[in-house]
C-alpha positions as CSV (number, residue, x, y, z in Angstrom):
1,M,-9.0,-34.2,22.7
2,K,-8.4,-32.9,19.2
3,K,-6.6,-29.4,18.8
4,K,-6.7,-27.1,16.0
5,L,-4.1,-25.1,14.3
6,I,-4.8,-22.7,11.6
7,F,-2.5,-21.2,9.0
8,V,-3.8,-18.5,6.8
9,L,-1.6,-17.4,4.0
10,V,-2.5,-14.0,3.6
11,C,-1.2,-11.3,1.2
12,M,-1.5,-7.6,1.7
13,L,-0.3,-4.3,0.1
14,V,1.5,-2.2,2.8
15,F,2.6,1.0,1.4
16,S,2.2,-0.4,-2.0
17,T,4.4,-3.2,-1.3
18,V,3.6,-6.7,-1.1
19,A,4.1,-7.9,2.7
20,G,5.7,-11.2,3.3
21,A,3.0,-14.3,4.5
22,I,3.5,-16.6,7.3
23,S,5.0,-20.0,6.4
24,S,5.2,-23.2,8.7
25,S,7.0,-26.4,8.0
26,K,3.8,-28.1,8.2
27,T,2.3,-29.2,5.1
28,S,-1.2,-30.2,4.0
29,N,-2.5,-32.2,0.9
30,E,-5.6,-30.4,1.1
31,S,-6.9,-27.5,-0.7
32,S,-8.3,-25.6,1.8
33,D,-6.5,-22.6,3.8
34,E,-6.7,-24.6,7.1
35,M,-4.9,-27.5,8.3
36,T,-5.8,-29.8,11.3
37,I,-3.0,-31.2,13.4
38,G,-3.9,-33.6,16.3
39,R,-2.7,-33.1,20.0
40,D,-2.6,-35.5,22.3
41,P,-3.2,-34.3,24.8
42,H,-1.5,-30.9,24.5
43,T,1.7,-28.8,23.6
44,V,3.5,-28.0,26.8
45,L,5.1,-24.7,27.4
46,A,8.5,-24.3,29.0
47,E,9.8,-20.6,30.1
48,F,13.1,-20.4,30.6
49,G,14.5,-17.8,33.3
50,T,18.1,-16.8,32.5
51,S,20.9,-14.1,32.9
52,T,23.8,-13.0,31.1
53,T,26.0,-13.1,34.6
54,C,24.8,-16.5,35.2
55,P,27.4,-19.2,34.3
56,Y,25.3,-22.3,35.2
57,C,22.5,-20.8,32.6
58,P,24.2,-21.9,29.2
59,S,24.4,-25.3,30.1
60,H,20.6,-25.3,31.3
61,E,19.9,-23.9,27.7
62,N,21.8,-26.4,26.2
63,Y,20.0,-29.2,27.9
64,L,16.5,-27.4,27.1
65,K,17.5,-28.1,23.4
66,Q,17.9,-31.6,23.4
67,V,14.6,-32.3,25.3
68,V,12.2,-34.2,22.8
69,G,8.4,-34.0,22.5
70,D,5.7,-31.6,21.6
71,W,6.5,-28.3,23.3
72,E,7.3,-24.6,23.0
73,L,10.5,-22.9,24.3
74,V,10.0,-18.9,25.7
75,S,13.4,-17.6,27.1
76,L,13.1,-14.6,29.6
77,P,16.6,-13.1,30.0
78,C,18.0,-10.5,32.3
79,S,20.9,-8.3,32.3
80,N,22.4,-9.5,35.6
81,N,21.3,-11.8,38.4
82,H,18.4,-10.1,39.5
83,Y,15.0,-10.7,37.4
84,T,13.8,-7.1,37.8
85,Y,16.7,-6.3,35.0
86,G,14.8,-8.2,32.2
87,Y,15.2,-6.5,28.8
88,N,12.0,-5.5,28.9
89,S,9.0,-4.9,31.0
90,A,7.4,-7.9,29.5
91,I,10.1,-10.3,30.8
92,V,10.0,-8.5,34.4
93,A,6.4,-8.7,34.8
94,R,6.6,-12.7,33.8
95,L,9.2,-13.4,35.9
96,A,7.2,-12.0,38.9
97,E,4.1,-13.9,37.8
98,L,6.3,-17.3,37.8
99,G,7.9,-16.5,41.3
100,M,11.2,-16.4,39.9
101,G,13.7,-17.3,42.7
102,G,17.2,-17.7,41.0
103,F,19.0,-18.3,37.8
104,P,18.8,-20.6,36.2
105,T,15.3,-21.9,36.4
106,S,12.8,-23.5,33.7
107,F,9.1,-23.2,34.4
108,W,7.0,-25.8,32.7
109,D,3.4,-25.1,31.9
110,G,3.0,-22.0,34.0
111,G,4.9,-23.7,36.9
112,Y,3.4,-27.0,37.0
113,T,6.9,-28.5,37.8
114,S,10.2,-26.5,37.5
115,V,13.8,-27.3,37.2
116,V,16.4,-25.2,39.2
117,G,20.0,-24.6,39.4
118,G,23.1,-25.4,37.5
119,Q,22.8,-29.0,38.4
120,S,20.3,-29.6,35.9
121,S,20.3,-32.4,33.1
122,V,18.8,-33.2,30.3
123,T,17.2,-36.3,32.3
124,N,15.5,-34.1,34.7
125,L,14.4,-31.5,32.2
126,Q,13.2,-34.6,29.9
127,N,11.2,-35.9,33.2
128,A,9.8,-32.2,33.6
129,Y,8.2,-32.2,30.0
130,N,7.2,-36.1,30.4
131,T,5.5,-35.0,33.9
132,C,3.2,-32.3,32.0
133,A,2.7,-33.8,28.6
134,A,1.1,-36.6,30.7
135,R,-1.5,-34.6,33.0
136,S,-4.9,-33.9,32.4
137,V,-6.2,-30.5,30.8
138,A,-9.5,-28.7,29.8
139,D,-10.6,-29.5,26.4
140,V,-10.0,-26.5,24.8
141,D,-8.7,-25.7,21.0
142,L,-6.3,-22.8,20.4
143,G,-6.3,-21.5,17.1
144,L,-3.5,-18.9,15.6
145,V,-3.5,-16.6,12.7
146,V,-0.1,-14.6,12.0
147,T,0.2,-11.8,9.0
148,W,3.3,-9.9,8.4
149,L,2.2,-6.3,7.6
150,G,5.9,-5.2,6.8
151,S,7.8,-2.5,8.7
152,A,8.1,-4.5,11.8
153,Q,4.0,-4.8,12.0
154,I,2.5,-8.1,12.8
155,K,-1.3,-8.4,12.8
156,I,-2.1,-11.6,15.2
157,D,-5.5,-13.4,15.4
158,V,-6.3,-15.9,17.9
159,D,-9.1,-18.0,18.9
160,V,-10.2,-20.2,21.9
161,T,-13.2,-23.1,21.4
162,N,-14.5,-24.8,24.6
163,N,-15.4,-28.3,24.3
164,E,-16.0,-28.7,27.8
165,G,-19.8,-29.2,29.2
166,S,-19.4,-25.8,31.1
167,T,-17.8,-22.4,31.0
168,Y,-14.1,-22.4,30.4
169,N,-12.5,-19.6,32.7
170,G,-9.1,-19.1,31.2
171,H,-6.4,-16.4,30.6
172,I,-4.5,-16.3,27.3
173,H,-1.0,-15.1,26.3
174,A,0.6,-14.4,22.7
175,Y,4.6,-14.3,23.2
176,I,6.2,-12.3,20.5
177,L,9.8,-14.1,20.2
178,E,13.0,-13.2,18.3
179,I,14.2,-16.7,17.5
180,T,17.9,-15.9,17.2
181,S,18.1,-13.0,20.0
182,R,20.0,-10.0,19.9
183,W,20.6,-10.5,23.4
184,L,23.7,-13.0,24.5
185,N,24.4,-15.3,27.3
186,Y,26.9,-15.5,29.5
187,N,29.2,-17.6,26.7
188,G,28.4,-15.1,24.3
189,Q,26.1,-16.9,22.2
190,P,22.3,-15.4,21.4
191,Y,19.5,-16.6,23.6
192,P,16.8,-18.7,21.6
193,N,13.2,-17.7,21.5
194,A,13.7,-14.5,23.5
195,L,10.9,-12.7,24.7
196,L,9.9,-9.2,22.9
197,D,6.5,-8.3,24.1
198,L,3.7,-10.3,25.5
199,V,0.2,-9.4,23.9
200,F,-3.3,-10.8,24.9
201,N,-2.1,-10.7,28.3
202,Q,-6.2,-11.2,29.7
203,D,-8.7,-13.4,31.2
204,I,-11.2,-14.9,29.0
205,N,-14.6,-16.8,29.9
206,V,-15.8,-19.4,27.1
207,V,-19.4,-20.8,27.3
208,S,-19.6,-24.6,26.5
209,S,-19.3,-25.3,22.8
210,G,-18.6,-21.4,22.5
211,T,-15.8,-19.9,20.7
212,W,-13.5,-16.6,22.0
213,S,-11.5,-14.8,19.3
214,D,-9.7,-11.7,19.1
215,T,-7.5,-9.2,16.9
216,I,-4.2,-7.2,17.7
217,T,-1.8,-5.5,15.6
218,W,1.8,-5.0,17.1
219,Y,3.9,-2.2,16.2
220,G,7.7,-3.2,16.8
221,A,8.9,0.2,16.6
222,S,6.6,1.3,19.4
223,H,8.2,-1.1,21.6
224,G,11.9,-0.6,20.2
225,Y,12.2,-3.4,17.8
226,G,11.5,-1.7,14.7
227,D,14.6,-3.5,13.4
228,I,13.2,-6.9,13.6
229,V,13.3,-9.3,10.8
230,Q,10.3,-11.3,9.6
231,D,12.1,-14.5,9.3
232,N,13.4,-14.3,13.0
233,I,10.0,-13.8,14.4
234,L,7.9,-16.3,16.3
235,I,4.8,-16.3,17.9
236,V,3.8,-18.4,20.5
237,A,0.2,-18.5,22.0
238,S,-0.8,-20.2,25.1
239,V,-4.0,-20.4,27.3
240,F,-3.9,-20.8,30.9
241,S,-6.7,-22.2,33.6
242,Q,-7.5,-19.3,35.8
243,S,-8.3,-22.0,38.8
244,N,-4.5,-22.6,38.8
245,D,-2.6,-20.6,36.2
246,Y,-1.2,-23.9,34.4
247,V,-1.2,-24.4,30.9
248,D,-4.1,-26.0,28.9
249,E,-3.1,-25.3,25.4
250,T,-0.1,-23.9,23.3
251,T,0.5,-23.4,19.8
252,S,3.1,-21.3,17.6
253,I,3.5,-19.9,14.2
254,R,6.8,-18.9,12.7
255,V,5.8,-15.3,10.9
256,G,8.7,-16.0,8.2
257,N,10.4,-18.6,6.3
258,N,13.5,-20.9,7.3
259,R,16.5,-19.6,7.0
260,P,19.7,-21.2,5.4
261,P,22.8,-22.1,7.4
262,Y,25.4,-19.6,8.1
263,T,28.3,-19.6,5.6
264,P,31.0,-21.7,7.0
265,S,33.9,-19.4,8.1
266,N,36.8,-19.6,10.2
267,P,38.7,-22.2,8.4
268,S,41.8,-23.7,10.2
269,P,44.3,-24.1,8.6
270,G,43.9,-20.3,7.9
271,N,43.3,-19.6,4.1
272,G,46.3,-19.1,2.0
273,G,48.3,-20.7,5.3
274,S,51.9,-21.9,4.5
275,N,54.5,-24.4,6.5
276,I,51.4,-26.3,7.8
277,I,51.9,-29.5,9.8
278,V,51.3,-32.6,7.7
279,E,49.1,-34.0,10.6
280,A,47.1,-31.1,10.1
281,S,42.9,-31.5,10.5
282,L,40.5,-29.2,9.3
283,S,38.1,-27.2,11.2
284,W,35.5,-24.3,10.6
285,T,32.8,-22.6,12.2
286,G,29.2,-23.6,10.9
287,G,25.6,-23.5,12.6
288,D,22.3,-22.1,11.7
289,P,20.6,-19.0,12.4
290,D,17.5,-20.8,13.4
291,W,18.9,-22.8,16.7
292,F,16.1,-25.6,16.2
293,N,17.4,-26.6,13.0
294,S,20.3,-29.2,13.0
295,V,23.1,-28.8,10.5
296,S,25.3,-31.2,8.4
297,Y,28.4,-30.6,6.0
298,D,29.6,-31.7,3.1
299,V,33.6,-31.6,3.0
300,Y,35.4,-31.1,-0.4
301,F,39.1,-31.6,-0.2
302,G,42.2,-32.4,-2.4
303,T,45.0,-31.1,-4.2
304,S,43.0,-29.9,-7.3
305,S,41.0,-27.0,-7.5
306,P,38.0,-27.2,-7.3
307,P,38.3,-30.0,-4.8
308,P,36.6,-33.4,-5.1
309,L,33.8,-34.4,-2.1
310,I,35.5,-36.4,0.3
311,V,32.6,-36.9,3.0
312,G,28.8,-35.8,3.2
313,N,26.7,-35.0,5.6
314,Q,28.5,-35.2,8.7
315,S,27.7,-33.6,12.1
316,E,31.0,-32.2,12.9
317,T,32.9,-29.1,12.3
318,T,36.2,-30.9,11.9
319,Y,37.7,-33.4,9.3
320,N,40.8,-35.5,10.0
321,P,42.6,-36.3,6.3
322,P,43.4,-40.0,6.5
323,G,47.2,-40.6,7.3
324,L,49.5,-37.8,6.6
325,L,49.5,-35.2,4.0
326,D,52.1,-34.6,1.5
327,F,55.1,-32.7,2.1
328,D,55.4,-29.3,0.4
329,E,51.8,-29.5,-1.4
330,T,49.1,-27.4,-1.7
331,Y,45.5,-28.5,-0.6
332,Y,41.9,-27.0,-1.8
333,W,38.7,-27.3,0.4
334,K,35.4,-26.1,0.6
335,I,32.5,-26.9,3.2
336,V,28.7,-26.8,2.2
337,S,26.2,-26.4,4.8
338,W,22.5,-28.0,5.0
339,D,20.1,-27.9,7.5
340,D,17.1,-30.3,8.3
341,E,14.7,-28.4,6.0
342,G,17.1,-28.9,3.0
343,A,18.7,-25.5,2.8
344,S,22.4,-25.1,2.0
345,T,24.9,-22.5,1.9
346,S,28.2,-23.1,0.2
347,G,31.5,-21.7,1.8
348,P,34.3,-20.3,0.1
349,Q,37.2,-22.2,-1.4
350,W,40.2,-22.1,1.1
351,S,43.6,-23.3,0.5
352,F,47.1,-24.1,2.3
353,T,50.5,-25.5,1.8
354,T,52.2,-28.1,4.1
355,R,55.5,-27.5,5.1
356,G,58.6,-29.5,3.7
357,N,60.7,-31.9,5.2
358,D,64.5,-32.4,5.5
359,P,66.1,-35.5,7.0
360,P,67.7,-35.6,10.4
361,N,71.1,-33.9,10.9
362,T,74.2,-36.6,10.3
363,P,75.1,-38.0,13.6
364,S,78.7,-36.1,14.3
365,N,80.7,-35.5,17.4
366,P,81.4,-39.0,18.8
367,S,82.8,-39.8,22.5
368,P,84.7,-41.6,22.5
369,T,86.3,-39.7,19.4
370,N,86.9,-41.7,16.4
371,G,90.6,-43.5,17.0
372,E,90.6,-42.6,20.4
373,T,93.0,-45.0,22.6
374,D,93.4,-45.8,26.4
375,V,89.5,-45.3,26.7
376,N,88.1,-46.5,30.1
377,I,86.1,-49.8,30.0
378,N,83.2,-48.1,31.6
379,A,82.9,-45.6,29.0
380,D,79.5,-44.6,27.3
381,L,78.8,-43.9,23.9
382,S,77.3,-40.4,23.2
383,W,77.0,-38.2,19.9
384,T,75.2,-35.2,18.6
385,G,71.9,-35.5,16.3
386,G,69.0,-33.7,16.2
387,D,66.5,-32.4,13.2
388,P,66.9,-29.1,11.2
389,D,63.0,-28.8,11.4
390,G,62.6,-29.3,15.0
391,D,61.2,-33.0,14.6
392,P,61.6,-35.3,17.3
393,V,64.5,-38.1,16.3
394,T,65.2,-41.5,17.3
395,Y,68.5,-43.6,17.0
396,D,69.7,-46.8,16.1
397,V,72.9,-47.6,17.6
398,Y,75.3,-50.4,16.0
399,F,78.1,-51.7,18.4
400,G,81.0,-54.2,18.1
401,T,84.1,-55.6,17.7
402,S,83.6,-56.3,14.1
403,S,83.4,-53.8,11.1
404,P,81.0,-52.8,10.1
405,P,79.5,-53.3,13.6
406,Q,76.0,-55.3,14.4
407,Q,72.7,-53.1,15.4
408,V,72.4,-53.4,19.4
409,V,69.5,-51.2,19.7
410,S,66.9,-49.5,17.5
411,N,64.4,-46.3,18.0
412,Q,65.8,-44.7,21.3
413,S,65.4,-41.0,21.9
414,G,68.4,-40.3,23.8
415,T,72.0,-39.5,22.5
416,I,73.8,-41.6,25.0
417,Y,74.3,-45.5,25.0
418,N,75.7,-47.4,28.0
419,L,78.0,-49.9,27.0
420,G,78.0,-51.6,30.4
421,I,82.0,-53.0,31.3
422,L,84.4,-53.6,28.0
423,E,87.3,-55.5,27.7
424,F,90.8,-54.3,28.1
425,D,92.9,-53.5,25.1
426,K,90.1,-54.1,22.6
427,T,89.4,-52.0,19.5
428,Y,85.4,-51.5,19.2
429,Y,83.6,-50.1,16.1
430,W,79.9,-48.1,16.1
431,K,77.8,-46.1,14.0
432,I,74.5,-44.0,14.5
433,V,71.4,-44.0,12.3
434,S,69.0,-41.2,13.0
435,W,65.5,-41.2,12.0
436,D,62.9,-38.4,12.2
437,K,59.0,-39.0,12.8
438,Y,58.4,-39.5,9.1
439,D,60.9,-41.9,8.2
440,F,63.5,-39.8,6.9
441,T,67.0,-41.2,7.8
442,S,70.5,-39.9,7.9
443,E,73.3,-42.4,8.5
444,G,76.5,-41.5,10.4
445,S,80.1,-42.7,9.7
446,I,81.8,-45.9,11.4
447,W,83.7,-44.7,14.4
448,S,86.3,-46.6,16.5
449,F,88.3,-46.6,19.7
450,T,90.5,-49.0,21.7
451,T,90.3,-49.5,25.4
452,E,92.6,-48.9,28.0
453,E,95.2,-51.7,29.1
454,N,94.4,-53.8,32.2
455,E,96.5,-52.9,35.5
456,P,96.5,-54.7,38.6
457,P,94.3,-53.4,41.8
458,N,95.8,-50.8,44.2
459,M,97.7,-51.9,46.9
460,P,95.5,-52.2,49.9
461,S,96.2,-49.5,52.5
462,D,94.5,-47.2,55.4
463,P,94.2,-50.3,57.6
464,D,91.5,-49.8,60.9
465,P,92.4,-50.8,63.2
466,G,95.9,-49.3,62.7
467,D,99.2,-51.2,62.0
468,G,100.3,-51.8,65.8
469,E,97.5,-50.2,67.2
470,I,96.9,-51.2,71.0
471,D,93.9,-50.4,73.0
472,V,91.4,-52.1,70.5
473,N,87.8,-52.8,71.3
474,A,86.9,-56.6,71.5
475,E,84.2,-56.0,69.2
476,A,86.2,-53.6,66.8
477,D,85.8,-54.2,62.7
478,L,88.7,-54.4,60.0
479,S,88.6,-51.9,57.2
480,W,91.0,-50.7,54.5
481,T,91.2,-49.0,51.1
482,G,91.2,-50.9,48.1
483,G,90.0,-50.1,44.7
484,D,91.5,-50.1,41.3
485,P,93.6,-48.0,38.9
486,N,91.3,-48.9,36.0
487,P,88.0,-46.9,36.4
488,G,85.1,-49.4,36.2
489,D,87.3,-52.4,36.9
490,T,85.4,-54.5,39.5
491,V,87.6,-55.4,42.7
492,T,87.0,-58.5,45.2
493,Y,89.0,-59.3,48.5
494,D,90.2,-62.3,50.3
495,V,90.6,-61.9,54.1
496,Y,93.3,-63.4,56.1
497,F,93.0,-62.9,59.9
498,G,93.8,-64.9,63.2
499,K,96.4,-64.9,66.0
500,T,99.5,-66.2,64.3
501,S,101.5,-64.7,61.5
502,P,101.0,-65.3,58.2
503,P,97.0,-65.3,59.2
504,P,94.8,-68.1,57.8
505,L,92.3,-67.1,55.1
506,V,88.9,-66.5,56.7
507,V,86.7,-65.2,53.6
508,N,87.3,-64.6,49.7
509,N,86.1,-62.9,47.0
510,Q,83.8,-60.2,49.1
511,S,83.0,-57.1,47.6
512,G,83.2,-54.6,50.5
513,A,86.4,-53.2,51.9
514,S,85.3,-54.3,55.8
515,Y,84.9,-57.4,57.6
516,N,83.2,-58.4,61.2
517,P,85.2,-60.9,63.0
518,G,83.0,-61.0,66.0
519,T,84.4,-60.5,69.6
520,M,87.9,-60.9,69.8
521,D,89.7,-62.1,73.0
522,L,91.1,-59.6,75.6
523,N,94.8,-59.0,75.6
524,T,95.5,-60.8,72.4
525,T,97.5,-59.8,69.1
526,Y,95.5,-60.1,65.8
527,Y,97.1,-60.3,62.3
528,W,95.5,-59.5,59.3
529,Q,96.2,-59.4,55.4
530,I,93.9,-58.0,52.6
531,V,94.6,-59.7,49.0
532,S,92.6,-57.4,46.1
533,W,91.6,-59.1,42.9
534,D,90.4,-57.3,39.4
535,S,88.0,-58.6,36.7
536,Q,91.4,-59.9,34.9
537,E,92.4,-62.0,37.5
538,E,95.2,-59.7,38.5
539,S,96.2,-59.3,42.1
540,T,97.6,-57.4,44.5
541,S,98.7,-58.3,48.3
542,G,99.0,-56.1,51.0
543,P,101.2,-56.1,53.8
544,I,100.3,-58.1,57.1
545,W,99.0,-55.7,59.8
546,H,98.6,-56.4,63.7
547,F,96.9,-54.7,66.4
548,T,96.2,-55.7,70.3
549,I,92.8,-56.0,72.2
550,T,93.0,-54.4,75.4
551,I,89.6,-52.9,75.7
552,A,86.5,-55.5,76.7
553,P,83.5,-55.3,74.9
554,N,80.8,-53.2,75.9
555,A,77.7,-54.0,77.9
556,P,74.5,-52.0,78.4
557,P,73.6,-50.7,81.9
558,N,71.6,-52.8,84.2
559,K,67.8,-52.0,84.6
560,P,67.3,-49.0,86.6
561,S,65.4,-48.6,90.1
562,I,63.1,-45.9,90.8
563,A,61.9,-45.2,94.1
564,G,59.5,-42.2,95.4
565,S,55.7,-42.0,96.5
566,P,52.9,-44.2,95.0
567,S,50.4,-41.7,95.5
568,G,49.9,-38.2,96.2
569,K,47.8,-34.8,95.0
570,A,47.5,-33.4,91.8
571,G,49.5,-30.3,91.6
572,V,52.2,-30.9,94.1
573,E,55.7,-31.9,93.2
574,Y,57.1,-35.1,94.4
575,E,60.5,-36.4,94.1
576,Y,61.7,-39.7,92.8
577,T,65.5,-41.4,93.2
578,V,66.4,-43.6,90.1
579,S,70.0,-45.3,89.7
580,A,71.6,-47.9,87.6
581,V,74.7,-49.5,87.7
582,D,76.6,-50.0,84.2
583,P,78.9,-53.5,84.0
584,N,81.7,-51.6,82.2
585,E,81.6,-48.6,84.9
586,D,80.7,-46.3,82.3
587,N,78.6,-43.1,83.1
588,V,74.9,-43.3,82.5
589,K,72.0,-40.9,81.9
590,Y,68.1,-41.6,82.3
591,F,65.0,-41.1,80.2
592,I,61.9,-40.5,82.3
593,D,58.5,-40.8,80.6
594,W,56.0,-39.3,83.2
595,D,53.1,-40.5,81.5
596,D,51.4,-37.1,81.2
597,G,53.0,-36.1,77.9
598,N,56.1,-34.9,79.5
599,T,59.5,-36.8,79.2
600,E,63.1,-35.8,80.0
601,W,66.8,-36.8,79.8
602,T,69.1,-36.4,82.8
603,D,72.6,-35.4,82.5
604,Y,75.4,-38.5,82.6
605,Y,76.3,-39.4,86.2
606,D,78.4,-41.9,87.8
607,S,77.7,-45.8,87.5
608,G,75.3,-46.7,90.7
609,E,75.1,-43.0,91.4
610,E,71.8,-42.1,93.1
611,V,69.7,-39.4,91.3
612,T,66.7,-37.4,92.5
613,I,64.1,-35.7,89.9
614,G,61.1,-33.8,91.0
615,H,57.7,-33.9,89.0
616,T,54.4,-32.6,89.2
617,W,50.9,-34.2,88.0
618,D,48.4,-31.2,87.2
619,N,45.2,-33.6,86.8
620,T,44.2,-36.5,89.1
621,G,44.6,-40.0,87.9
622,T,47.0,-43.2,87.6
623,Y,50.3,-42.6,85.9
624,T,53.1,-45.1,85.0
625,I,56.7,-43.7,85.0
626,R,59.0,-45.3,82.9
627,V,62.8,-45.0,83.3
628,K,65.8,-46.4,81.4
629,A,69.4,-45.6,81.6
630,K,71.8,-45.2,78.8
631,D,75.8,-45.6,78.8
632,T,78.5,-43.2,77.1
633,H,78.8,-45.7,74.2
634,G,74.9,-45.6,73.4
635,E,73.7,-49.0,74.8
636,E,70.3,-48.7,76.6
637,S,68.9,-50.7,79.6
638,E,65.6,-52.3,79.7
639,W,62.5,-50.3,81.3
640,E,61.9,-49.9,84.9
641,T,58.4,-48.7,85.6
642,L,56.4,-47.1,89.0
643,V,52.8,-46.7,89.2
644,V,51.6,-43.5,90.8
645,E,47.9,-42.5,91.9
646,M,47.4,-38.9,92.1
647,P,43.4,-38.8,93.3
648,L,43.2,-35.1,94.8
649,N,43.8,-32.2,93.5
650,K,45.5,-29.6,95.5
651,H,42.4,-27.3,94.8
652,F,39.9,-29.4,96.5
653,H,38.0,-27.1,98.7
654,I,37.1,-28.9,102.2
655,H,34.2,-26.9,104.1
656,P,35.5,-25.5,107.5
657,I,33.2,-27.4,109.7
658,L,34.1,-30.8,107.7
659,Q,37.9,-29.6,108.3
660,K,37.4,-29.1,111.9
661,I,35.5,-32.3,112.4
662,L,38.2,-34.2,110.7
663,E,41.1,-32.8,113.1
664,L,38.9,-33.7,116.0
665,F,38.6,-37.2,115.1
666,P,41.9,-38.2,113.4
667,N,40.9,-42.0,113.0
668,A,37.3,-41.6,112.0
669,F,36.2,-41.7,108.3
670,P,38.7,-43.5,106.6
671,I,37.1,-44.0,103.4
672,L,36.1,-40.2,103.5
673,R,40.0,-39.3,104.4
674,H,40.8,-41.8,101.3
675,L,38.7,-40.0,98.8
676,L,40.1,-36.7,100.0
677,G,43.4,-37.8,99.7
678,L,44.3,-37.2,103.6
């Protein structure tokens, strides 16, 4: 099917002024005023229902702008979340015809398909277009001629030619659109192709091989749009089938000419800015008044004025200079914008000056202080660093027993360095070199300090069990206080232990200040001694201590017994007796788990004493009671269990006649009596 789009260049005098003629980006080598464009099979129409208070609408709008194909867009914006508040009556009427249900919604080819909601994507919008582009349509040609008459007046001529073998019954629309709308979306951006008015909104009937045509002059001032600009107006015409209201053909004409890109603005760094970081990137605001035009940018940048061209034809509105800028340097830059029609707009020349840089502060305030003596062998190095410009600083640490010292670490961020354990009575030398992020450096002085002399370990003291103590438990552990007067010096211990004095060595070079001798003999005196050793092989021997074992080792209680009814009625309290014997005759208490979510501890009782506890199960069922005993030393017995059945709830109602029969025949109906819990 072949479609015909007619462009007529019209020059008219309006109020003795030459009115601008319409123009198109389409060109022809033909000398006539008409140009024929092939359509296969038709141009698709997308009508976009949107609202200023809809947060999902801008993303739907942006996805629409990315759809590829032969189609036209008409935006139908509303001022809130109900379509009856369109910006004009034409918007309200058209949304009602489309059956608008919620924002955002794009209707394709008059509603042949639609995409609803904020979960839209380029893919499903592209699919909507592809579906419409592939559908069968009536074989009609749509012609459109537009003339700008000046003073917001537009003459519009349309014709529809029917190539079908029978009469074509259709409906025609001509949409008057503002390319960059005066109305703004949820993100504060102008709507694209927003509807100002709808003309030729009428049914048409065209006989086979016939042509329907009509002309209208639209007066913008009469509709409140006397301020429209010729170059910002687009006319879209569509013809719909009367049988289903779907689009059979669409065409468009821009009333004015292509507009050049916006002048680049909002430079960052700001024009004339100072103390700008040397990592700065350039950014600006660009764009084009014709939303369908893509824009590219030429970037001019350098230390001379005017600056040289650095990069051309880039799409981004940012530029990252390679490497760092120079300190304390003035840079000049300019942006030139180009649209895909070849129109350009040059921005003003801007400038900024970068910050200066000072080297880091000279390292100071050493700890240990320079020349300090008697320094702990586990001392850390610390110093004051920093940078006058506030830049981050790293440090190289030099340390050793010779001067100048050797580097031991580089590029550390902290101002503390852990030396580990040093040698006694040794002089050490150290130095710090500071670096800022730009490789400016400051070197500190060489400092020195001398560590403390070694002293032998502390005398072992505070024995436990105490020296001469009786009534000591056979499972007691030995412990003592040790340590060393030199902070950071490590100490180990030799333990001597036995039934003779002096006692024999049982363990050497242990780090802890306790010893487990195992279970000792009752009514026996034991002797023990501790010898402490430091890292320099200096030692200190403690005195020989002794104690006597008179308390036997504790044993846990025996497994308890539990006695009581193994069955009963739910809701009735039953008593159970528990008891356990403790081998050491310690008092014991009992933990009972009733298996219904309830548990309890009893008080302490004498070993072997029987203890009675009552409990009520609220529900029928089988329960496993568990009981364990614990003595006063915390030792616990094994568990004992008893299974209890509660088959009948006490609230079970027995009919009076059945109750009487059971009383008259006490030995009858054993199964029934069991089920009733009697």
